[in-house]
C-alpha beads as a LAMMPS data file, in Angstrom:
LAMMPS data file: protein, C-alpha beads

65 atoms
64 bonds

1 atom types
1 bond types

-500.0 500.0 xlo xhi
-500.0 500.0 ylo yhi
-500.0 500.0 zlo zhi

Masses

1 110.0

Atoms # bond

1 1 1 -7.501 -9.594 9.154
2 1 1 -9.129 -6.349 7.983
3 1 1 -7.873 -6.692 4.425
4 1 1 -9.244 -10.212 4.226
5 1 1 -12.629 -9.075 5.541
6 1 1 -12.714 -6.231 3.022
7 1 1 -11.815 -8.584 0.203
8 1 1 -14.617 -10.981 1.177
9 1 1 -17.190 -8.177 1.323
10 1 1 -16.115 -6.687 -2.003
11 1 1 -16.111 -10.140 -3.557
12 1 1 -19.646 -10.745 -2.284
13 1 1 -21.084 -7.457 -3.589
14 1 1 -19.061 -7.055 -6.778
15 1 1 -16.499 -8.649 -9.005
16 1 1 -12.908 -9.422 -8.170
17 1 1 -10.185 -8.488 -10.666
18 1 1 -8.207 -11.721 -10.254
19 1 1 -5.702 -10.716 -12.938
20 1 1 -4.466 -7.929 -10.605
21 1 1 -3.805 -10.361 -7.755
22 1 1 -0.171 -11.318 -8.607
23 1 1 0.929 -7.682 -8.852
24 1 1 -0.891 -6.750 -5.640
25 1 1 0.608 -9.654 -3.718
26 1 1 4.108 -8.955 -5.047
27 1 1 3.785 -5.261 -4.178
28 1 1 2.575 -6.099 -0.687
29 1 1 5.400 -8.541 0.007
30 1 1 8.140 -6.355 -1.481
31 1 1 6.783 -3.204 0.166
32 1 1 6.542 -4.882 3.554
33 1 1 10.081 -6.197 3.320
34 1 1 11.587 -2.901 2.117
35 1 1 9.583 -0.879 4.636
36 1 1 10.751 -3.060 7.504
37 1 1 14.345 -2.928 6.296
38 1 1 14.295 0.866 5.974
39 1 1 12.603 1.291 9.364
40 1 1 15.366 -0.715 11.008
41 1 1 18.258 0.911 9.127
42 1 1 17.047 4.535 8.832
43 1 1 14.796 4.885 11.854
44 1 1 11.181 5.774 12.478
45 1 1 11.486 9.498 11.735
46 1 1 12.820 8.814 8.234
47 1 1 9.887 6.489 7.480
48 1 1 7.371 9.072 8.727
49 1 1 8.875 11.799 6.540
50 1 1 8.954 9.538 3.478
51 1 1 5.298 8.612 4.058
52 1 1 4.324 12.280 4.395
53 1 1 6.118 13.203 1.168
54 1 1 4.523 10.347 -0.787
55 1 1 1.080 11.215 0.619
56 1 1 1.427 14.888 -0.329
57 1 1 2.629 14.026 -3.841
58 1 1 -0.273 11.618 -4.397
59 1 1 -2.722 14.238 -3.086
60 1 1 -1.307 16.862 -5.451
61 1 1 -1.528 14.420 -8.353
62 1 1 -5.183 13.745 -7.542
63 1 1 -5.981 17.463 -7.257
64 1 1 -4.072 18.612 -10.344
65 1 1 -4.925 15.642 -12.523

Bonds

1 1 1 2
2 1 2 3
3 1 3 4
4 1 4 5
5 1 5 6
6 1 6 7
7 1 7 8
8 1 8 9
9 1 9 10
10 1 10 11
11 1 11 12
12 1 12 13
13 1 13 14
14 1 14 15
15 1 15 16
16 1 16 17
17 1 17 18
18 1 18 19
19 1 19 20
20 1 20 21
21 1 21 22
22 1 22 23
23 1 23 24
24 1 24 25
25 1 25 26
26 1 26 27
27 1 27 28
28 1 28 29
29 1 29 30
30 1 30 31
31 1 31 32
32 1 32 33
33 1 33 34
34 1 34 35
35 1 35 36
36 1 36 37
37 1 37 38
38 1 38 39
39 1 39 40
40 1 40 41
41 1 41 42
42 1 42 43
43 1 43 44
44 1 44 45
45 1 45 46
46 1 46 47
47 1 47 48
48 1 48 49
49 1 49 50
50 1 50 51
51 1 51 52
52 1 52 53
53 1 53 54
54 1 54 55
55 1 55 56
56 1 56 57
57 1 57 58
58 1 58 59
59 1 59 60
60 1 60 61
61 1 61 62
62 1 62 63
63 1 63 64
64 1 64 65
């Protein structure tokens, strides 16, 4: 719901990069499936730790360039 609303607003005020759409949809579907599978098999704590590690690494990449 929120992603659709955001997409409509951004489409109304700017341009939409339609050539990115297949990769974004594939990433969303694959990520949702793998995330659900890992949450069921590894447990919630494992998912939280993996998310924290990825978030910290992305933050460091943004800070350090």
